[in-house]
N, C-alpha and C positions, 0 to 999 in steps of 0.2 A: 382502719389502716388502708391506704390506697396503694394498690399494686402498680408498679411501673409497667407500661405496655411492653410486651415481649418484642425484642428486636429480631428482625429477620436475619438469618445467617446466610451469607453469600454461598452459593454452590461451590463445592470444592473443585479446584482445577483438575482436569484430567491428568493422571499420571501416565508418563510414557511407559511402555513395557520395560520390564527389568532387563531383558536381553538387549534392547536398544540402548538403554542407559549404560549397560556394560560395554557395548561396542563404542559408544561415544567417549568413554573414559580412556585415559592414557594407558592404564594398566590393562584394560580390556583389549585395546589394539595390540599391545605387546603380547598378551596371552594368545590372541588369534594368530599373530605372527609365529609364536613359538610352536603352537599345536600344528598349524598347517605346514610349517617348515619341517617338523619332525616326521609328519605323515609323508611328505614328499621325499625325504631322505630314505624312509623305509621303502617307498616305491622304487627309488633309484637303485637301492641295494639289490632288490629282487630283480629288477630289470637288467642290471649289470650281470648278475649270476646267470640269467637266461641267455644273455648275449654270448657268454663264454661257451655255450654249447656249440657254437660255430666250429670250435676246434675238433669236434667229434665227427665232422663231415656233413655234407648236404642233407643226407637222409635224416640224421638226428636233429639237425637244426630246423629243417622244414616240418618235421613231425612235431617238434616242440611248438612251433608257430601255429600249427593246425590245432594242437591241444588247447592253446589259449582261447580259441574260439568256441570250445565245447565246455568250458568251465561252467558248472552249475546245471548241466543237463542231467536228467530230463526235466528238472523243476523249471529251469530257465531255458528259453529258446536259444538257438545258436547265436553267439556273439553278444547276447544281452549283458553278460558279465563285463565284457570289454567296454561296452557303452556306458554301463554304470560306473566303471572305473574311470573312464575318460571324463565323464561329467563331474564326478567327485574331484578329480585332479584339477579340472578347470576351475571349479568353485574354490578349491583350496588356493590355487595360484592367484586368482583374482582377489580373494580376501587377503592373501599374503602381500601382494603388491600394493593394494589399496591402503592397508594398514601402514605399510612402510612409508608410502608417499605422504599420508596424513600426519604421521609422527614426525617425519622430516620437516614438514611445513610448520608444525607446532613448535618444533625446536628452533627454527629460524625466527619465528615470531617472538618467542620467549627471549631470544638473544639476537636482537636486530643489529647490534654493533659487533663487528668481528673482533676476535681476540687479537691483541697485540702479538706480533710474531714471537716475542720471547715468552709469552704466557700461553701460547697455543698448545693444547694437550697433544702428546705424542699419539700417533695412530699407526697401526700396522698397515702393510700394503693391502691386506684383505679388507680391512675396514674402509680404506680409501677407495677401493674398487667396488664396494657393495652397490652403490647407486647405479653407475653406468654399466657395471657388470650385470646387474639384474635386467637392464634394458636389452643388452646383447643376448642374454640367455632367452628372454621372451621372444625376440625376433627369431632366434635359432629354432625354438620349438615350432614356430609356424613353418619354417623351412623344412624341418625334420618330418613333419606330418605330410607336407606336400611332396617330399622326396621319397621317403621309404614307406609311408603308410598308404597314400593314395597314388603315388607315382606321377603326379602332375608335372614335376620338374625333373624327373629322372629320365635320362636319355635312352636307357635300355631296361625299362621296368617290365618285369614279367609277373603278372598276378599270381599269388599263392606260391611263389618261389623266392622266399626271403634270402636264402643263401646266395643265390645268383645276384639278387638286387644289391645286397651288401657288398659282395666282392666287386661287382661292376662299379659301384659307387667309389670305393676307396682305391681303385686303380687310377683315379683322376686326382692329381696332386692338390689342386685348389679346393676340391670338395673335402679332401682330408684336412686341409688347413682350416676350412670353415668349421669342421667338426672339432678340431683340436682346441681352438680358442675358447668356445663356450664350455667345453668339458673342464678345462683348467680353471675357468672362472667359477664353475659350479663347485669345484674342489675348494677354492678360496672362500666361497660363500659358506660352505659347510663348516670349514675350519673355524670361521669367525662366529657363524650363527648358532652352532651347537652349544657353545658355552653360554651365549646370550640367552638361548632358550632355557637352559638349565637355571640361569639366574631368575628369569621371569617366572618359571614354574615353581620356584622355591626349593629346588633340590641342590642348590649350590651352597654347600656348607664349607667353612674354612678347611676342614679335613678332606673334603672331596674335590677341592679346586684343581689340584694337580691331576687327579684321576680323570676328571671331566675334560680338562684340556687335552690330555693324552688321548682320550677316547674320541674326541672331536677330530684331532689331527689324524688318528689312525683311520677313522671312517672316511675322512676327506681323501686320504692317500689311497685307500683300497678302492673306493668308488672311482676316483680319477684314473688310477692305473688300470682298473678292470675295463673301463670303457675305452681307454686308449690302446689296450692290447690288441683289440680287433683290427683297427686300421693299420697298426704297425705290422701285424701278422700278414695282412693282405699286401702291404707295400713291400715286405721282405720276401714274399712268396711262400710263407709258412701255410697260408690259407689261400687256395686258388681254385 
């Protein structure tokens, strides 16, 4: 019996890392958007609560600001926690925006022909403003850092005196307007995005839909109202 010569097997193609494959998938990008979005909502809620300390006077507010720089001591050096937080938020924001842009591009490629007007699905105002609203929010974040964090564009910035800096800021009407627009857009973003995140993460069951929508709306309202209270209080003289 003559045996056939053994055939050489071609080397297996290298598999890309599972995490990279997950990121490349549509569900992966949606999951990244959901997780990073919820993380940023949690930060906004905590940041908003901290901002409301301004109603207790300059000593309380400045003391709170100073405490933020000491979180983690003595294990961490001064301000290390703040820098870890900033880097994490920046990574979350970049991942969130990148996933959103790539999903939008995929959606357009999958449906190159626009809907006929009569067949176009109805969309809420929040949904329609998600794209350009996100761009405005991103530009405002840069302004906010230059204004109240480093004082580069603040005309009366005093280092380590956040109470003074905030009050001086919101006495200028156009700066208050610049603040109002992105804060309202953030609220719209949360109102739409919270329910979408719940759907992506699989917690959106028929019995929970109403509760999730109400939760998203309440979160959006509380965060928006909380952030807007400060400039309103300064403009009306409640905080001076």
